ROSE-684242 format. One record per atom (N, C-alpha, C): residue number from 1; residue in three letters; chain; atom name; y, x, z negated. Coordinates in pm, 1 decimal, always signed. Each point is the difference from the previous one (the first is absolute). Example, Ala and Ser with C-alpha at 12.3 -4.5 7.8 and 13.67 -1.06 7.14 Angstrom:
2
pos,code,unit,site,py,px,pz
1,Ala,A,N,-569.0,+1319.0,-780.0
1,Ala,A,CA,+119.0,-89.0,+0.0
1,Ala,A,C,+120.0,+90.0,+0.0
2,Ser,A,N,+105.0,-35.0,+72.0
2,Ser,A,CA,+119.0,+82.0,-6.0
2,Ser,A,C,+109.0,-77.0,-73.0
// end
This chain:
164
pos,code,unit,site,py,px,pz
1,Met,A,N,-1998.5,-2769.4,+763.1
1,Met,A,CA,-116.6,+43.7,-67.7
1,Met,A,C,-22.6,+184.9,+16.7
2,Ala,A,N,-17.3,+53.0,-109.4
2,Ala,A,CA,-58.2,+141.0,-40.6
2,Ala,A,C,-29.9,+38.8,+109.1
3,Asp,A,N,-8.8,+149.2,+37.2
3,Asp,A,CA,-47.6,+41.1,+68.6
3,Asp,A,C,-126.7,+55.7,-0.5
4,Thr,A,N,-159.1,+6.1,+78.5
4,Thr,A,CA,-90.2,+59.8,-46.6
4,Thr,A,C,+0.6,+97.8,+15.5
5,Ser,A,N,-115.7,+119.4,-49.9
5,Ser,A,CA,-36.8,+121.4,+88.5
5,Ser,A,C,-57.0,-14.0,+166.7
6,Glu,A,N,-97.9,-123.8,+7.1
6,Glu,A,CA,-57.1,+23.9,+116.6
6,Glu,A,C,+129.9,-37.2,+103.1
7,Gln,A,N,+116.4,-108.8,-26.9
7,Gln,A,CA,+109.7,-55.9,+61.1
7,Gln,A,C,+78.0,+146.8,+38.9
8,Ala,A,N,+31.3,+67.2,-69.7
8,Ala,A,CA,+99.2,+119.7,+6.8
8,Ala,A,C,-82.8,+124.5,+67.9
9,Tyr,A,N,-91.7,-9.0,-7.4
9,Tyr,A,CA,-140.3,+105.4,+88.4
9,Tyr,A,C,+40.6,-59.2,+156.4
10,Leu,A,N,-39.6,-104.7,+17.9
10,Leu,A,CA,-0.4,-74.5,+123.9
10,Leu,A,C,+151.9,+33.9,+58.7
11,Arg,A,N,+48.7,-26.1,-61.5
11,Arg,A,CA,+160.5,-30.6,+52.9
11,Arg,A,C,+34.3,+190.8,+60.3
12,Asn,A,N,-61.5,+103.9,-116.7
12,Asn,A,CA,+35.5,+162.6,+8.9
12,Asn,A,C,-85.1,+22.4,+148.4
13,Asp,A,N,-152.8,-119.0,-8.9
13,Asp,A,CA,-57.6,+89.9,+159.4
13,Asp,A,C,+91.2,-37.2,+114.9
14,Phe,A,N,+42.1,-125.1,-11.3
14,Phe,A,CA,+66.3,-78.5,+120.8
14,Phe,A,C,+114.6,+95.6,+53.5
15,Ile,A,N,+97.6,+30.2,-100.6
15,Ile,A,CA,+115.2,+97.9,-13.6
15,Ile,A,C,-41.6,+101.5,+61.2
16,Lys,A,N,-72.3,+79.7,-40.6
16,Lys,A,CA,-64.2,+159.4,+10.6
16,Lys,A,C,-63.2,-10.5,+149.4
17,Glu,A,N,-86.7,-118.0,-9.4
17,Glu,A,CA,-125.1,+51.3,+121.1
17,Glu,A,C,+77.2,-121.7,+137.0
18,Glu,A,N,+8.6,-89.8,-31.0
18,Glu,A,CA,+21.3,-150.3,+80.7
18,Glu,A,C,+122.7,+17.5,+77.6
19,Leu,A,N,+103.4,-16.1,-60.6
19,Leu,A,CA,+127.3,-11.0,-0.5
19,Leu,A,C,+67.0,+100.3,+142.3
20,Pro,A,N,-7.9,+149.0,-7.4
20,Pro,A,CA,+9.6,+68.8,+103.0
20,Pro,A,C,-37.0,-31.7,+126.5
21,Arg,A,N,-130.1,-41.0,-12.1
21,Arg,A,CA,-55.1,-25.0,+107.0
21,Arg,A,C,+10.9,-165.8,+92.8
22,Ile,A,N,+113.8,-80.0,-56.8
22,Ile,A,CA,+93.3,-81.0,+32.2
22,Ile,A,C,+72.7,+28.6,+87.6
23,Glu,A,N,+5.6,-44.2,+142.9
23,Glu,A,CA,+148.5,+32.0,+85.1
23,Glu,A,C,+97.2,-137.6,-13.5
24,Val,A,N,+88.6,+102.7,-10.6
24,Val,A,CA,+124.7,-96.7,-87.1
24,Val,A,C,+101.2,-12.9,+130.3
25,Glu,A,N,+22.4,-146.5,+7.7
25,Glu,A,CA,+105.5,-58.9,+92.8
25,Glu,A,C,+130.1,-5.1,-4.0
26,Gly,A,N,+85.9,+98.0,+41.9
26,Gly,A,CA,+118.5,-1.9,-35.8
26,Gly,A,C,+46.6,+118.8,-92.7
27,Val,A,N,+65.0,-76.2,-84.8
27,Val,A,CA,+54.2,+140.8,-180.3
27,Val,A,C,-104.4,-26.9,-41.7
28,Asn,A,N,-65.5,+123.6,-61.0
28,Asn,A,CA,-89.4,+11.7,-92.3
28,Asn,A,C,+88.1,+31.5,-139.1
29,Val,A,N,-1.3,-77.3,-71.4
29,Val,A,CA,+111.3,-79.9,-129.5
29,Val,A,C,-26.3,+116.5,-75.1
30,Asp,A,N,-148.0,+46.1,-67.5
30,Asp,A,CA,-38.8,+77.0,-80.0
30,Asp,A,C,+86.1,+95.9,+36.1
31,Glu,A,N,-16.4,+101.7,+133.7
31,Glu,A,CA,+66.2,+97.0,+34.0
31,Glu,A,C,+149.3,+10.6,-32.7
32,Val,A,N,+50.3,-76.4,+45.8
32,Val,A,CA,+184.0,-31.6,-11.7
32,Val,A,C,+51.2,+11.8,-156.4
33,Tyr,A,N,-111.0,-49.3,-86.1
33,Tyr,A,CA,+29.8,-21.9,-111.6
33,Tyr,A,C,-4.4,+116.6,-63.9
34,Val,A,N,-106.7,+83.6,+11.5
34,Val,A,CA,-18.7,+173.1,-29.4
34,Val,A,C,+101.5,+80.4,+61.2
35,Asn,A,N,+82.4,-41.4,+106.4
35,Asn,A,CA,+89.1,+101.1,+57.4
35,Asn,A,C,+132.1,-20.1,-64.8
36,Glu,A,N,+12.0,-150.2,-25.4
36,Glu,A,CA,+111.7,-20.3,-56.8
36,Glu,A,C,+1.2,+89.4,-194.9
37,Ile,A,N,-118.1,-31.6,-40.3
37,Ile,A,CA,+2.3,+64.0,-136.0
37,Ile,A,C,+30.1,+94.7,+25.7
38,Val,A,N,-57.0,+103.6,+119.4
38,Val,A,CA,+17.2,+166.8,-9.4
38,Val,A,C,+110.2,+21.6,+37.0
39,Lys,A,N,+88.3,-86.3,+91.6
39,Lys,A,CA,+164.6,+0.1,+66.1
39,Lys,A,C,+52.5,-18.4,-159.4
40,Arg,A,N,-8.2,-39.2,-76.0
40,Arg,A,CA,+75.2,-37.7,-83.3
40,Arg,A,C,+36.5,+70.2,-140.7
41,Ile,A,N,-79.5,+105.9,+11.2
41,Ile,A,CA,-55.8,+43.3,-150.4
41,Ile,A,C,+52.4,+130.7,+0.8
42,Ser,A,N,+66.2,+98.5,-81.5
42,Ser,A,CA,+40.0,+128.9,+56.4
42,Ser,A,C,-152.5,+72.5,-66.6
43,Arg,A,N,+1.0,+163.2,+54.6
43,Arg,A,CA,-140.2,+21.4,+28.1
43,Arg,A,C,-33.4,+46.7,-156.9
44,Lys,A,N,+27.2,-19.3,-102.9
44,Lys,A,CA,-53.1,+49.8,-92.0
44,Lys,A,C,+33.5,-108.3,-121.7
45,Gly,A,N,+14.1,-125.9,+62.2
45,Gly,A,CA,+21.0,-121.6,-58.6
45,Gly,A,C,-138.9,-39.7,-56.5
46,Ile,A,N,+50.1,-108.7,-98.0
46,Ile,A,CA,-125.0,-71.8,-93.5
46,Ile,A,C,-13.8,-167.6,+81.8
47,Ile,A,N,-102.8,-54.6,+1.5
47,Ile,A,CA,+13.2,-111.0,+59.8
47,Ile,A,C,-102.2,-72.7,-128.6
48,Leu,A,N,+8.6,-148.5,-11.2
48,Leu,A,CA,-93.9,-98.3,-48.9
48,Leu,A,C,-57.6,-76.2,+76.6
49,Asp,A,N,-147.3,+21.9,+24.2
49,Asp,A,CA,-51.3,-101.8,+84.8
49,Asp,A,C,-38.7,-137.0,-86.4
50,Ile,A,N,+13.1,-129.6,+4.0
50,Ile,A,CA,-11.7,-103.4,-63.5
50,Ile,A,C,-126.7,-117.3,+59.9
51,Gly,A,N,-93.3,+15.9,-61.1
51,Gly,A,CA,-139.4,-56.6,+93.4
51,Gly,A,C,-47.6,+81.8,+98.1
52,Thr,A,N,-40.5,+133.8,-80.4
52,Thr,A,CA,-20.9,+66.0,+119.9
52,Thr,A,C,-128.0,-46.3,+54.2
53,Gly,A,N,-103.7,-52.5,-13.3
53,Gly,A,CA,-141.2,+25.2,-3.5
53,Gly,A,C,-81.7,+91.2,-31.0
54,Asn,A,N,-64.0,+12.1,+118.5
54,Asn,A,CA,-71.4,+152.5,+44.9
54,Asn,A,C,+90.9,+90.9,+44.4
55,Ala,A,N,+142.0,-12.4,-15.0
55,Ala,A,CA,+74.8,+149.6,-4.8
55,Ala,A,C,-9.9,+42.5,+144.6
56,His,A,N,-27.0,-102.5,+100.3
56,His,A,CA,-10.2,+52.4,+116.8
56,His,A,C,+179.1,-3.3,+63.0
57,Val,A,N,+77.4,-15.3,-70.7
57,Val,A,CA,+118.8,-9.9,+66.6
57,Val,A,C,+56.9,+160.7,-53.9
58,Pro,A,N,-7.4,+29.9,-113.6
58,Pro,A,CA,+53.0,+123.7,-81.2
58,Pro,A,C,-89.8,+53.2,+77.8
59,Ile,A,N,-87.8,+24.4,-6.0
59,Ile,A,CA,-98.6,+126.4,+83.2
59,Ile,A,C,+81.7,-0.3,+166.5
60,Lys,A,N,+41.9,-85.2,+34.9
60,Lys,A,CA,+28.0,+6.6,+140.2
60,Lys,A,C,+146.0,+103.8,-7.4
61,Val,A,N,+46.4,-79.7,-105.8
61,Val,A,CA,+168.5,+132.2,+8.9
61,Val,A,C,-20.4,+90.8,-68.3
62,Val,A,N,-84.9,+33.1,-63.7
62,Val,A,CA,-3.7,+166.9,-31.5
62,Val,A,C,-47.4,+99.1,+81.7
63,Lys,A,N,-65.8,-83.9,+128.5
63,Lys,A,CA,-65.0,+84.1,+69.6
63,Lys,A,C,+131.1,+11.4,+68.6
64,Arg,A,N,+94.1,-26.6,+9.2
64,Arg,A,CA,+172.5,+8.3,+103.5
64,Arg,A,C,+62.9,+44.4,-66.1
65,Ser,A,N,-2.9,-21.8,-102.6
65,Ser,A,CA,+115.9,+105.6,-131.1
65,Ser,A,C,-118.1,+34.2,-104.8
66,Arg,A,N,-57.3,+149.4,-43.0
66,Arg,A,CA,-60.0,+23.6,-103.6
66,Arg,A,C,+112.6,+47.2,-103.6
67,Glu,A,N,+96.0,-2.7,+22.5
67,Glu,A,CA,+121.5,+50.5,-150.2
67,Glu,A,C,-5.5,-150.2,-62.8
68,Leu,A,N,-22.8,-104.9,+49.4
68,Leu,A,CA,+23.5,-124.0,-97.7
68,Leu,A,C,-91.4,-46.9,-57.8
69,Glu,A,N,+56.2,-65.8,-148.4
69,Glu,A,CA,-114.4,-21.4,-111.8
69,Glu,A,C,+24.9,-160.2,+38.1
70,Ile,A,N,-137.0,-58.3,-37.4
70,Ile,A,CA,+14.6,-140.3,-15.9
70,Ile,A,C,-80.1,-48.6,-89.7
71,Val,A,N,+40.1,-101.8,-72.3
71,Val,A,CA,-36.5,-46.3,-119.1
71,Val,A,C,-36.0,-121.7,+49.4
72,Ala,A,N,-149.0,-60.6,-5.3
72,Ala,A,CA,-33.2,-91.2,+80.1
72,Ala,A,C,-102.6,-94.6,-115.2
73,Ile,A,N,+80.1,-127.6,+7.5
73,Ile,A,CA,-65.6,-80.6,-88.7
73,Ile,A,C,-102.9,-126.5,+53.3
74,Asp,A,N,-69.4,-66.5,-97.8
74,Asp,A,CA,-59.6,-126.9,+68.1
74,Asp,A,C,-97.7,-63.2,-212.0
75,Leu,A,N,+28.4,-104.0,+53.6
75,Leu,A,CA,-59.7,-110.7,-119.3
75,Leu,A,C,-102.7,+15.6,-24.2
76,Ser,A,N,-103.3,+17.2,+142.9
76,Ser,A,CA,-150.5,-20.0,-3.7
76,Ser,A,C,-68.3,+96.2,-41.8
77,Lys,A,N,-76.3,+14.4,-75.8
77,Lys,A,CA,-97.1,+113.1,-38.7
77,Lys,A,C,-73.7,+84.4,+100.0
78,Pro,A,N,-91.5,-123.9,+46.8
78,Pro,A,CA,-88.9,+74.0,+117.2
78,Pro,A,C,+139.2,+62.3,+116.3
79,Ser,A,N,+101.1,-52.9,+41.4
79,Ser,A,CA,+120.3,+69.3,+94.1
79,Ser,A,C,+31.5,+107.3,-58.5
80,Val,A,N,+6.0,+36.2,-126.1
80,Val,A,CA,+35.5,+107.3,-47.6
80,Val,A,C,-83.8,+115.9,-11.9
81,Arg,A,N,-174.4,-27.8,-23.2
81,Arg,A,CA,-94.7,+96.2,-10.7
81,Arg,A,C,+14.5,+1.5,+151.6
82,Ile,A,N,-7.5,-61.6,+130.4
82,Ile,A,CA,-11.5,+96.5,+133.3
82,Ile,A,C,+115.7,+51.8,+14.4
83,Ala,A,N,+115.2,-55.7,-19.6
83,Ala,A,CA,+115.8,+101.7,+65.0
83,Ala,A,C,+9.3,+117.2,-98.2
84,Lys,A,N,-44.5,+38.1,-104.6
84,Lys,A,CA,-28.6,+114.5,-49.3
84,Lys,A,C,-110.1,+89.3,+42.1
85,Glu,A,N,-68.2,-59.8,+71.3
85,Glu,A,CA,-134.0,+77.4,+31.0
85,Glu,A,C,+45.8,+31.7,+143.2
86,Asn,A,N,+85.4,-88.2,+98.4
86,Asn,A,CA,+53.0,+21.6,+117.3
86,Asn,A,C,+112.2,+110.9,+17.4
87,Ser,A,N,+70.4,+25.2,-116.1
87,Ser,A,CA,+149.6,+74.4,-19.4
87,Ser,A,C,-63.9,+174.8,-59.9
88,Ile,A,N,-123.4,-24.7,-45.8
88,Ile,A,CA,-46.5,+121.7,-21.0
88,Ile,A,C,+40.1,+124.1,+73.1
89,Pro,A,N,-2.4,+10.5,+80.1
89,Pro,A,CA,+73.5,+124.3,+110.5
89,Pro,A,C,+110.1,+38.0,+3.9
90,Phe,A,N,+95.7,-126.9,-48.6
90,Phe,A,CA,+172.8,+29.2,-62.2
90,Phe,A,C,+20.4,+27.5,-107.3
91,Glu,A,N,+46.7,+80.5,-47.4
91,Glu,A,CA,+37.1,+41.2,-127.9
91,Glu,A,C,+144.9,-75.8,-28.2
92,Asn,A,N,+89.1,-37.2,+98.3
92,Asn,A,CA,+133.5,-71.9,-21.0
92,Asn,A,C,-47.2,-204.6,+26.8
93,Ile,A,N,-85.7,-21.4,-22.8
93,Ile,A,CA,-15.0,-121.1,-6.9
93,Ile,A,C,-72.6,-24.5,-135.7
94,His,A,N,+96.0,-72.7,-63.8
94,His,A,CA,-54.7,-32.2,-167.8
94,His,A,C,-51.0,-165.6,+32.2
95,Ile,A,N,-102.1,+2.6,-68.5
95,Ile,A,CA,-27.1,-161.8,-4.4
95,Ile,A,C,+8.5,-62.0,-166.8
96,Leu,A,N,+41.3,-96.0,+11.0
96,Leu,A,CA,-3.7,-57.5,-161.9
96,Leu,A,C,-52.3,-146.2,-12.6
97,Arg,A,N,-46.2,-52.7,-32.5
97,Arg,A,CA,-1.2,-139.4,-50.9
97,Arg,A,C,+125.4,-82.6,-50.6
98,Ala,A,N,+92.8,-57.5,+87.4
98,Ala,A,CA,+88.8,-81.1,-94.1
98,Ala,A,C,+99.6,-141.3,+81.1
99,Asp,A,N,+50.1,-70.0,-42.6
99,Asp,A,CA,+12.8,-103.9,+17.5
99,Asp,A,C,+107.6,+17.3,+88.7
100,Gly,A,N,+73.6,-64.7,+146.4
100,Gly,A,CA,+126.3,+12.5,+21.2
100,Gly,A,C,+68.1,-79.7,-78.2
101,His,A,N,-19.5,-91.1,-80.8
101,His,A,CA,+115.5,-102.0,-19.5
101,His,A,C,+40.0,+71.4,-174.7
102,Asn,A,N,-36.5,+144.4,-3.3
102,Asn,A,CA,-3.9,+38.8,-154.4
102,Asn,A,C,-7.3,+161.5,+33.0
103,Leu,A,N,+86.0,+11.8,+57.1
103,Leu,A,CA,-22.3,+153.3,+70.4
103,Leu,A,C,+25.4,+146.1,-139.8
104,Pro,A,N,-130.8,+56.7,-46.7
104,Pro,A,CA,+25.3,+113.1,-82.6
104,Pro,A,C,+104.9,+63.7,+33.0
105,Phe,A,N,+86.0,+67.0,+22.1
105,Phe,A,CA,+87.4,+99.4,+53.6
105,Phe,A,C,+130.1,-14.7,-14.8
106,Lys,A,N,+59.2,+154.9,-17.9
106,Lys,A,CA,+132.7,-64.5,-85.4
106,Lys,A,C,+101.2,-33.8,+135.8
107,Asp,A,N,+124.5,-45.0,-58.5
107,Asp,A,CA,+137.8,-44.7,+83.4
107,Asp,A,C,-0.7,+161.7,+113.3
108,Phe,A,N,-10.2,-83.2,+125.4
108,Phe,A,CA,+52.2,+117.2,+94.5
108,Phe,A,C,-78.1,+84.9,+21.8
109,Ser,A,N,-118.4,+18.2,+2.2
109,Ser,A,CA,-98.7,+86.0,+55.4
109,Ser,A,C,-59.1,+28.9,+101.7
110,Phe,A,N,+25.4,-88.1,+121.8
110,Phe,A,CA,-55.0,+13.4,+78.9
110,Phe,A,C,+109.6,+5.6,+137.1
111,Asp,A,N,+10.2,+86.6,+120.3
111,Asp,A,CA,+65.8,+6.3,+99.3
111,Asp,A,C,-8.6,-139.1,+92.0
112,Glu,A,N,-161.8,-34.5,-11.4
112,Glu,A,CA,-28.8,-105.3,+121.6
112,Glu,A,C,-136.1,-79.2,-77.5
113,Val,A,N,+35.5,-162.0,-18.1
113,Val,A,CA,-96.2,-85.8,-13.6
113,Val,A,C,-48.1,-11.8,+113.3
114,Val,A,N,-139.5,+4.9,+18.7
114,Val,A,CA,-78.1,-107.6,+140.9
114,Val,A,C,-65.2,-148.2,-69.4
115,Val,A,N,-11.2,-73.8,+69.8
115,Val,A,CA,-67.8,-82.5,-47.9
115,Val,A,C,-68.2,-90.7,+88.5
116,Arg,A,N,-145.0,-34.3,+70.1
116,Arg,A,CA,-41.7,-65.7,+101.8
116,Arg,A,C,-109.7,-82.3,-46.1
117,Leu,A,N,+36.6,-93.6,+8.7
117,Leu,A,CA,-69.3,-128.8,-27.0
117,Leu,A,C,-51.2,+0.5,-164.6
118,Ala,A,N,+93.7,+12.2,-87.7
118,Ala,A,CA,-19.6,+7.1,-124.4
118,Ala,A,C,+99.1,-60.8,-109.2
119,Pro,A,N,-91.4,-115.3,-88.0
119,Pro,A,CA,+93.6,-14.9,-59.1
119,Pro,A,C,+84.2,+50.7,-124.0
120,His,A,N,+176.7,-23.7,-26.0
120,His,A,CA,+59.8,+108.4,-40.6
120,His,A,C,+120.2,-54.6,-57.0
121,Ser,A,N,+66.4,+92.6,-108.8
121,Ser,A,CA,+123.5,-58.4,-31.5
121,Ser,A,C,+100.1,+45.0,+72.7
122,Ile,A,N,+105.7,-71.3,+55.7
122,Ile,A,CA,+95.3,+65.9,+70.3
122,Ile,A,C,+106.2,+64.7,-115.8
123,Arg,A,N,-17.4,-47.8,-67.1
123,Arg,A,CA,+100.1,+34.8,-153.6
123,Arg,A,C,-57.9,+152.8,-32.7
124,Glu,A,N,-123.4,-2.8,-52.5
124,Glu,A,CA,-83.3,+151.0,+6.9
124,Glu,A,C,+15.2,+97.9,+77.0
125,Val,A,N,+2.1,-51.6,+125.0
125,Val,A,CA,+50.1,+102.7,+88.1
125,Val,A,C,+114.5,+44.6,+68.6
126,Tyr,A,N,+89.0,-51.6,-49.8
126,Tyr,A,CA,+131.4,+38.0,-40.5
126,Tyr,A,C,+57.5,+106.4,-86.3
127,Arg,A,N,-102.4,-51.8,-144.7
127,Arg,A,CA,+28.3,+65.0,-131.7
127,Arg,A,C,-47.1,+164.8,+44.1
128,Val,A,N,-104.4,+38.4,+67.9
128,Val,A,CA,-85.4,+99.0,+38.9
128,Val,A,C,+72.3,+70.3,+115.0
129,Leu,A,N,+71.1,-59.2,+75.7
129,Leu,A,CA,+35.7,+70.6,+131.9
129,Leu,A,C,+132.7,+66.4,-50.5
130,Lys,A,N,+14.0,+138.1,+52.1
130,Lys,A,CA,+123.9,+85.6,+7.3
130,Lys,A,C,+82.6,-51.1,+89.5
131,His,A,N,+146.2,-5.0,-69.3
131,His,A,CA,+118.3,-10.7,+69.7
131,His,A,C,-10.9,+44.5,+123.4
132,Gly,A,N,-6.5,-72.5,+116.7
132,Gly,A,CA,+14.8,+17.0,+121.4
132,Gly,A,C,-162.7,+39.8,+90.7
133,Gly,A,N,-113.8,-35.8,-109.1
133,Gly,A,CA,-89.8,+21.9,+66.9
133,Gly,A,C,-87.0,-135.5,+113.8
134,Trp,A,N,-63.4,-12.9,+64.8
134,Trp,A,CA,-43.5,-110.4,+8.9
134,Trp,A,C,-130.6,-102.0,-27.1
135,Tyr,A,N,+12.6,-120.7,+39.0
135,Tyr,A,CA,-121.0,-85.5,-3.2
135,Tyr,A,C,-25.3,-69.8,+102.5
136,Ile,A,N,-128.5,+25.0,+65.4
136,Ile,A,CA,-71.7,-9.9,+122.9
136,Ile,A,C,-87.4,-55.1,-75.9
137,His,A,N,+3.0,-182.1,+73.9
137,His,A,CA,-64.5,-96.1,-67.2
137,His,A,C,-87.8,-60.1,+145.8
138,Arg,A,N,-136.6,-6.1,+2.4
138,Arg,A,CA,-51.9,-80.7,+88.3
138,Arg,A,C,-96.9,-111.1,-66.0
139,Ala,A,N,+72.3,-107.6,+63.8
139,Ala,A,CA,-42.6,-107.8,-124.1
139,Ala,A,C,-54.8,-119.6,+113.0
140,Cys,A,N,-62.5,-120.2,-62.8
140,Cys,A,CA,+7.2,-125.5,+53.8
140,Cys,A,C,-68.9,-82.8,-61.3
141,Gly,A,N,+16.1,-136.6,+57.7
141,Gly,A,CA,-52.8,-117.1,-114.8
141,Gly,A,C,+98.3,-9.7,-146.5
142,Thr,A,N,-45.4,-43.6,-90.3
142,Thr,A,CA,+58.4,-33.7,-124.7
142,Thr,A,C,+67.9,+125.4,-48.3
143,Trp,A,N,-21.6,+137.0,+17.7
143,Trp,A,CA,+108.3,+115.0,-38.3
143,Trp,A,C,+76.0,+35.7,+60.5
144,Asn,A,N,+43.7,-73.3,+110.0
144,Asn,A,CA,+112.6,+25.1,+89.0
144,Asn,A,C,+121.8,-80.0,-67.3
145,Cys,A,N,+46.2,+115.5,-61.2
145,Cys,A,CA,+151.3,-45.2,-17.6
145,Cys,A,C,+90.0,+94.5,+86.5
146,Trp,A,N,+19.1,+18.7,+110.4
146,Trp,A,CA,+100.4,+53.7,+69.7
146,Trp,A,C,+146.1,-31.2,-79.2
147,Lys,A,N,+38.5,-100.9,-2.1
147,Lys,A,CA,+164.5,-70.1,+45.4
147,Lys,A,C,+38.5,+78.0,-169.0
148,Glu,A,N,-92.3,-13.3,-106.1
148,Glu,A,CA,+9.0,+68.5,-151.8
148,Glu,A,C,-13.5,+159.2,+41.9
149,Ile,A,N,-87.2,+88.0,+55.8
149,Ile,A,CA,+9.6,+106.2,+23.5
149,Ile,A,C,+124.2,+85.2,+73.8
150,Arg,A,N,+72.3,-68.8,+106.4
150,Arg,A,CA,+82.4,+23.2,+61.2
150,Arg,A,C,+116.9,-24.6,-92.4
151,Glu,A,N,+62.1,-96.7,-57.0
151,Glu,A,CA,+67.5,-39.2,-137.8
151,Glu,A,C,-4.3,+138.8,-71.7
152,Ile,A,N,-90.0,+59.6,-87.7
152,Ile,A,CA,-13.3,+99.4,-79.5
152,Ile,A,C,-2.4,+159.8,+80.7
153,Phe,A,N,-48.4,-16.9,+80.7
153,Phe,A,CA,+28.0,+178.9,+80.0
153,Phe,A,C,+45.7,+27.1,+122.5
154,Gly,A,N,+30.9,-145.3,+15.1
154,Gly,A,CA,+114.1,+25.1,+156.3
154,Gly,A,C,-96.5,+40.5,+107.7
155,Glu,A,N,+92.2,+147.8,+42.6
155,Glu,A,CA,-72.8,+74.8,+111.6
155,Glu,A,C,-111.7,+69.3,-26.2
156,Arg,A,N,+8.8,+6.6,-134.3
156,Arg,A,CA,-105.0,+141.5,-16.6
156,Arg,A,C,-99.8,-50.5,-39.0
157,Ala,A,N,-28.5,-163.6,+27.0
157,Ala,A,CA,-183.5,-68.6,+20.3
157,Ala,A,C,-2.7,-26.8,+162.5
158,Leu,A,N,-123.2,-2.4,+36.2
158,Leu,A,CA,-51.1,+17.2,+121.5
158,Leu,A,C,-145.5,-109.2,-7.4
159,Pro,A,N,+37.1,-98.1,+75.8
159,Pro,A,CA,-123.9,-115.1,-19.7
159,Pro,A,C,-116.3,+51.8,+33.9
160,Tyr,A,N,-70.8,-79.8,+69.3
160,Tyr,A,CA,-122.6,-11.7,+52.4
160,Tyr,A,C,+24.1,+120.5,+126.5
161,Ala,A,N,-78.1,+69.9,+8.6
161,Ala,A,CA,+57.3,+117.4,+121.1
161,Ala,A,C,-37.3,-41.5,+78.1
162,Thr,A,N,+204.2,+32.3,+98.1
162,Thr,A,CA,-50.5,-52.4,+133.0
162,Thr,A,C,+35.0,+133.8,+104.7
163,Ala,A,N,+7.6,-71.0,+79.6
163,Ala,A,CA,-8.8,+135.0,+150.8
163,Ala,A,C,+128.1,+64.3,+54.8
164,Gly,A,N,+41.3,+88.9,-13.7
164,Gly,A,CA,+121.3,+88.5,+15.9
164,Gly,A,C,-35.1,+0.0,+186.6
// end
C-alpha cells in the first residue's frame, strides 16, 4: 500500500507530539538505537539512513554529534517531503527519495548504514558500506533476515538494538 500524505502527516504528528509523552517500561528501544549509531561512528563520519520516514532518527543523531553527515532516504514521496521540512534546521542532513533495494551511491560511500523497519537489499548495503564500517539494523517481520546479515557483516552488524 502506498503511503499517502495524510498517513505520513499523521505518523509525523504522532512521532513528534505523542510518542515523547508515552512512558516506556523497561528499555527505550529508540534511545538505545540512537545511542548505538552515535557510539560506532567517527566524529566526522557519514551515515546512510534507509527508510528515514520523517527523519526523526537523523535529527536525534545530529543533535548529539553535529559534525556528522547523514544521507537519509525514503521511497515515499510524502515521507520525503515531511523529512525535508523537519530537517531544515540541520544542514548536515540530506534527504533523498531513493529505493533501499537499488541505492544510488558509489561503492564504499558510507561509514555507517542504519535501517529501522524498512525493506532494503543487504547486498546494496554491503556495496555502499566502507570497509570496517557498521551496519545497524532494526527490523521485524518479513524484513528480519538476521542470519544472512550476520554471515555477511560478522561482528560489524548490530541487530535490533539490545540493552547493554
